[in-house]
C-alpha positions, 0 to 999 in steps of 0.5 A: 514527473507526473504530465499534471505537475511541472518540476516548477512546482516540486520547486516551489514547495520544496522552497514553501515547505523547506525540505524533505518533504512527501508531494501527493498529487491527486489529479493523478490519484483520481486518473489511476482510480477512473483506470480501474474502474473503466477497467472493470466496469463490466462486472459489478467489482468494489475498490477497497484502497489498502491504505497501508501504503498512506495513511495520511487522513486528508488520503484517505477522505479524497480516497471517499470522494472517489468513490472507493472503500478502504481495506484497513489491516489495524484498528488503528487504521480501520479508527482513522477510517472511520474518522475520515468520514467512512461508513462501516460496511466500507472498510475490510478490516484485514488483520494477520497475527492479531489478539482476539481482542483487535477483531472483537472491537473491529466487530464491534465498529460493524466493519467488514472483518477478514479472517486469516487463520484457523484459531481466530476463525475458530475462537468468533465462531464460537463467540457469534456465530451466524449472528456476524458474516464474515469474509476467509482469507485463503493461502491458495500456495500460488508465489507470485510477485516483485520479489520473496520479501513481498510474495505473500501466497506461496507455502510459507507466507504466513497470511492466509488459511491452506487450500489444503485446510478446507474441510477444516474451514467447512469443520467449523462453518459448520459447528458455529453457524458462522456466516461465510459473507466472502473469500479473501487472496491475496498474492503478492504485490508488483505481479505483471503477469495477468494469469496470475489473477487468473491462477487465483480466481479458479482456485476461488471458483473451486472454493466457493461452491462450500458456501452458499451464502458466499456474496463477494471474492477478494482477489487482493490486488498487487498489480503493479506500478511501473517505476523505470523506464523499460517497465511493463504495469499489469494490464487492467484493461485486459484483466478487466476484460478476462475476469468479467469473463469467466465471472458470468461463466462461473455465475451461470453455471452456478446461479448466484452472482459473486460482486469482485473485490479487489485492494489496491493501495500501491497502484492507487498513490505509486505512480502520484508521490515525490519526495523533495531532499537536499544534496547535502554533500558531493563527495568523491573518494578514489572510486565513488562520486558520493552525493549527500542528502539530507535524508535516509534510509529514516524516511524512504526506507524501500530501496534497502529493504526491496533493493527497490527503484525510484527514479530520481530528477535534479530539480535546480540542475535539470539540464546539466552536464551528465554525471555518475553519481552514488546517492545515499543518506545521512543516517549511520547506516548503509543507507544508499537511495541508488548505486551509479545512476546518471543525473544531470550535473548536481551541486552542494544546494540542490533538490532532488525528487523521488518519482514513485514515491506516493507508496510506503514510503512516508507510512513506512518511516522512523525517527531513526537517528533521532532525526524527525519526519518529514512534512507532507504537503498536498498538490490539487488543481496546483494548489499546495495544502500542507497535510502533516507538519515537519516533526519537532524535537518535542514530537521524539520526546513525547512519549518517553516517561521522564524518570529520576535514574538515581532517585532523586 
C-alpha cells in the first residue's frame, strides 16, 4: 500500500461503494508530480499529463490544480481537457492515423498540434501555412520500452516521421511556410535506462538545427514505474541533471533557448491506483487452486494484454497462512490475472486489491460479456469521493437502436 493509504481505508471504500471498484489516491499523484518538478528544476521544463492513462475529469482537474499541462491523443480527450479547465495553450494534441478533419477541429479549438506523418503535414501546411504553428513528431528508430507492444520509436513503428525523411519535411515546411515550433519523439514506455532519453535528445538536437523558429523539444515520457519487489524505476533525478547539462551546452553553442517538454502518464497515476475485487469462488483442480474474482479483463486487461505484473494484496486476511493461487476472472475467456501467486489464504468473500492500477486500468475497460463497468473513487485527505458511478444495465442499452426485425 501507499505509505499514506491503509488497507483499512481500502476496505472501507469497498464496503461503501461495492466491488469491483477503482480507487485513486490524490496525495500519491501529487508526490509523483512534485518529484518530477524537483528533478528537472535546473532547466525550463513543462509536463503534459498523458491523459490516455486515466481521463476521469476529476483526475484532469487535479492535474490542472497541481500545475500540469495536458497531452491528448484524440479530439475527445482535447474536449475533456477544455471541460476540465485547461487553456488551449496548455493542451498538446498528438493524434495518430486520424483524418485531417480531426486535426482541423483541434486547430479551431486553438490547442498545440503535433503532426506525425508526411501526408497530414503537407495537407495542414497547404491549408494553414504560417498561420498556425505546429510540432512535428519524429521517429528516431530507437527501440526502447518494457516490451515490443509498448515500444513506439523503432523502425517498424506506425508512430512519427522517420528521421531519414528530414529533407522531405524541410521541403514541405519551405513550400507551405509552416511554423515549426516544436519537435517531438516518444520511444516507448517503462524505460529504465537514462541513456535512452539522452540518445533521443542527441537525435533531436541534430534535427533542431534545421528549424530556426523552434521553441521546444518534447521527449515524450516512458518513465519506468516499479511494479514488484526488486523492480527499479527510472532515475528521474539523474536524468534531470544530465539533461539540464546537455541542453545548456546546446543552447550555448547555437545561442538559442529551448524548453523541454515531457508527457508523463503512467508515472503520475499508476502507483496511486488500486483495483479492489471480491473472491467469488475458490476452485481446486487436480493441478491448481483458482481464486475466481468478480472481475476480468473487461475491467483490467493489462495482465492479459501486456503480461503486466500487478501485486495482489488480500485485504480481508493479510496475516493468513501463505498459499499458492492462480487468480482468474469471471469472463468467458482465459482471463488470468496471476499464475501461481503466493498470497495469504484466500477465502470466498475476501476482498483483494491489485496495486499499480491507476494507469490503463479503467481506461481500457469494456462491457465485454455484457458486464458492467466498475465505479471510480478518489481518496483525498482520507475522504472518499465517488467520481464515476457504477454502470447500470441501462448504460449498456443507451446507444443501441432497437428495430423491428419482423417488420411488424
